[in-house]
C-alpha positions in Angstrom: -76.1 -155.7 192.8 -75.8 -157.7 189.8 -79.3 -159.2 190.0 -81.4 -159.4 186.9 -84.9 -160.1 185.9 -85.6 -163.6 184.8 -87.1 -164.0 181.3 -88.5 -167.4 182.1 -91.7 -168.8 183.6 -93.3 -166.2 185.9 -94.1 -162.6 185.8 -91.8 -160.2 187.7 -89.7 -162.9 189.2 -86.2 -161.8 190.2 -83.3 -164.3 189.6 -81.1 -164.9 192.6 -77.8 -165.2 190.6 -75.1 -162.5 190.5 -73.6 -161.0 187.4 -69.9 -161.9 187.4 -68.8 -159.7 184.4 -67.1 -156.3 184.7 -68.8 -153.4 182.8 -65.8 -151.4 181.3 -67.9 -148.7 179.5 -68.1 -146.3 182.5 -64.3 -146.8 183.1 -63.5 -145.9 179.5 -65.8 -142.8 179.8 -64.1 -141.6 182.9 -60.6 -142.1 181.3 -61.6 -140.2 178.2 -63.0 -137.3 180.2 -59.7 -137.1 182.2 -57.7 -137.2 179.0 -59.6 -134.2 177.6 -59.2 -132.3 180.8 -55.4 -132.8 180.8 -55.1 -131.9 177.1 -57.0 -128.6 177.6 -55.0 -127.7 180.8 -51.7 -128.4 179.0 -52.7 -126.1 176.0 -53.7 -123.3 178.4 -50.4 -123.5 180.3 -48.4 -123.5 177.1 -50.2 -120.3 175.9 -49.7 -118.6 179.2 -45.9 -119.3 179.1 -45.7 -118.0 175.5 -47.4 -114.8 176.5 -45.1 -114.3 179.4 -42.0 -114.9 177.2 -43.2 -112.3 174.7 -44.0 -109.8 177.4 -40.5 -110.3 178.8 -38.9 -109.8 175.3 -40.9 -106.6 174.8 -39.9 -105.3 178.3 -36.2 -105.8 177.5 -36.5 -104.1 174.1 -38.4 -101.1 175.7 -35.8 -100.7 178.4 -33.0 -100.6 175.8 -35.0 -98.0 173.9 -35.6 -96.0 177.0 -31.9 -95.9 177.8 -31.2 -94.7 174.3 -33.9 -92.0 174.6 -32.7 -90.7 177.9 -29.6 -89.4 176.4 -27.2 -92.2 176.8 -25.1 -92.5 173.6 -26.3 -89.1 172.4 -24.4 -86.1 171.0 -24.1 -83.4 173.7 -26.7 -80.7 172.9 -28.0 -77.9 175.2 -31.7 -78.4 174.5 -34.3 -75.7 175.0 -36.2 -75.9 178.3 -39.9 -76.2 177.6 -42.8 -77.3 179.8 -44.8 -79.8 177.7 -46.5 -83.2 178.0 -44.0 -86.0 178.1 -43.7 -88.3 175.1 -42.9 -92.0 175.6 -39.7 -92.2 173.5 -39.4 -95.9 174.4 -42.6 -96.5 172.4 -41.0 -94.8 169.4 -38.1 -97.1 169.4 -36.0 -97.4 166.2 -36.7 -93.7 165.4 -33.3 -92.1 164.6 -32.3 -88.8 166.2 -30.8 -85.9 164.2 -28.8 -83.7 166.5 -27.7 -80.1 165.6 -25.2 -78.9 168.2 -23.9 -75.4 169.1 -20.8 -76.0 166.9 -23.2 -76.3 163.9 -22.4 -80.0 163.4 -25.2 -82.3 162.4 -25.3 -85.9 163.5 -27.5 -88.8 162.7 -27.7 -90.7 166.0 -23.9 -90.5 166.9 -22.5 -90.4 163.4 -21.4 -87.0 162.1 -23.2 -86.2 158.9 -22.0 -82.7 158.2 -19.9 -80.0 159.8 -21.0 -76.4 159.1 -18.5 -74.6 161.4 -17.2 -71.5 159.7 -19.4 -72.0 156.6 -22.4 -70.2 155.3 -25.6 -71.9 156.4 -27.4 -72.4 153.1 -24.6 -74.1 151.1 -23.7 -76.2 154.1 -27.3 -77.4 154.7 -27.6 -78.2 151.0 -24.9 -80.8 151.7 -27.1 -82.2 154.5 -29.4 -83.9 152.0 -26.6 -85.6 150.2 -24.9 -86.7 153.4 -28.2 -88.1 154.7 -28.8 -90.1 151.6 -25.3 -91.6 151.8 -25.7 -92.7 155.4 -27.0 -96.3 155.9 -29.7 -95.2 158.4 -30.6 -92.1 156.3 -31.7 -94.0 153.2 -35.4 -94.0 152.9 -35.8 -92.3 156.3 -39.3 -91.0 156.8 -39.5 -90.5 160.6 -36.9 -88.9 162.9 -36.5 -86.8 166.1 -34.7 -83.5 166.0 -32.5 -82.3 168.9 -31.3 -78.7 168.2 -29.1 -76.7 170.6 -31.0 -73.7 172.0 -28.0 -71.4 171.2 -28.5 -71.9 167.4 -30.2 -69.3 165.3 -33.9 -70.0 165.0 -33.8 -69.5 161.2 -31.0 -72.0 161.0 -33.0 -74.7 162.8 -36.0 -73.9 160.5 -33.7 -74.2 157.5 -32.6 -77.6 158.7 -36.2 -78.7 159.2 -37.0 -77.6 155.6 -34.0 -79.7 154.4 -35.3 -82.6 156.4 -38.6 -82.4 154.6 -36.9 -82.1 151.2 -34.8 -85.2 152.1 -38.0 -87.2 152.5 -38.4 -87.1 156.3 -42.2 -86.5 156.5 -42.7 -86.8 160.3 -40.3 -85.5 162.9 -40.5 -84.5 166.6 -38.6 -81.8 168.4 -36.8 -83.0 171.6 -36.6 -80.5 174.5 -35.8 -80.8 178.2 -37.9 -80.0 181.3 -37.3 -76.6 182.8 -34.8 -76.9 185.7 -33.6 -80.3 184.3 
């Protein structure tokens, strides 16, 4: 190695001397390739860790919403038993629940909005809209779930649903229980 062609006297003669200089160009090329590989690997690992952290945050939030949706911290209501497709209430997190119990009390989540015990239905439900607009969660409310006790009069529940529409709640779901549950 390190032998060169002599540029002197004869044609095709090979010089017998050795080259004593180190060629650093290949060394620099290898070092730059390694640097690029490590930079890319570091960026990929950082992105993976960020995705895992976000997934973990979402899981914790969904579990809290599922606990809320399963009835913990809810007003006791004897819901109608209906066989239907299950709805993922955890996916609808942040959606308030309006509960109408057998005592004719209306709650927004756990807060009592209006008590209609011993009162005529229509005047009492007229106060629902005002009570909803005064409640912090009720202001500008457009989506909600309705839990109505099965012992309530059908017409009374429909009247409440009408008042919910008039109050600006455009979309609402009706919550029931599985038969035998």
